[in-house]
C-alpha positions, -999 to 999 in steps of 0.1 A, spaced: 59 -517 538 80 -487 524 96 -467 547 83 -430 555 105 -404 544 101 -367 558 116 -341 537 114 -304 526 98 -298 489 119 -287 465 109 -267 433 106 -297 411 80 -311 437 54 -285 433 33 -297 405 31 -330 424 24 -315 458 -8 -291 439 -21 -323 425 -19 -340 460 -37 -312 476 -67 -318 451 -70 -354 465 -57 -351 501 -66 -314 516 -98 -300 526 -109 -269 509 -89 -248 487 -70 -216 490 -61 -186 472 -25 -196 473 -31 -231 460 -16 -228 425 20 -229 410 30 -191 415 16 -191 451 39 -221 462 68 -215 440 70 -181 459 65 -198 494 93 -223 484 117 -196 471 110 -175 502 114 -199 530 128 -232 512 123 -255 546 87 -245 549 68 -269 528 74 -304 546 66 -335 525 59 -372 535 67 -398 510 68 -435 509 86 -446 479 82 -418 454 49 -411 463 36 -382 482 14 -393 512 13 -364 534 23 -323 536 24 -294 562 34 -260 557 54 -248 585 61 -210 582 81 -190 608 76 -152 604 107 -143 627 80 -143 655 53 -168 653 53 -203 640 21 -211 615 9 -244 601 -11 -249 571 -21 -275 547 -17 -305 570 -29 -334 544 -27 -370 542 -36 -389 514 -71 -407 523 -54 -441 518 -29 -435 543 -45 -419 571 -43 -434 607 -6 -447 602 11 -419 619 20 -398 591 3 -364 602 22 -371 636 55 -375 617 47 -342 597 40 -323 629 70 -334 649 92 -323 618 75 -288 618 80 -287 655 114 -295 653 119 -268 625 103 -242 646 123 -251 679 156 -248 655 143 -212 644 136 -201 678 99 -203 676 76 -206 708 43 -216 700 26 -230 666 -8 -221 655 -29 -240 629 -55 -231 605 -81 -256 606 -115 -254 588 -144 -254 612 -163 -277 595 -136 -304 593 -144 -324 623 -116 -351 611 -91 -324 615 -104 -314 648 -99 -347 662 -64 -349 645 -51 -318 659 -66 -323 693 -46 -358 694 -13 -336 686 -21 -313 716 -35 -285 696 -66 -267 709 -89 -238 694 -84 -207 710 -120 -194 710 -111 -158 720 -95 -149 689 -112 -145 654 -95 -149 620 -100 -116 599 -95 -117 562 -89 -93 533 -81 -106 498 -55 -84 482 -57 -70 446 -49 -97 422 -60 -125 442 -92 -143 443 -114 -151 473 -109 -184 492 -138 -206 490 -132 -212 530 -158 -200 554 
């Protein structure tokens, strides 16, 4: 079996990551395009974390830190590689990154309808905060998300 490798994505990985998300990620985002991901990696080179087996991507997570809060997005594992500890390894890498940057608490964007993700996040020690509600406004030049 090929060993799992966790690393930060580089600019040359971005087309592969975008194609991977079409297979492995639930839903789409306004930022799921080359320009959006390039901007992320340029601004915060360690934020997009990849899991690979051999040369194949098998998982991703975005671990963004704005200097105050730690945010997790796009935790995705290829359907053929789920339930093998890949999401746990990605979250451990993200949490190590946050700790090294001085982060105190991580939050995750999880689709309400994605029950599989709810179980995975719960198993990793995350819980919903029902007293918070996300408020969103698309900015000029951006298309609205298709997320509920």
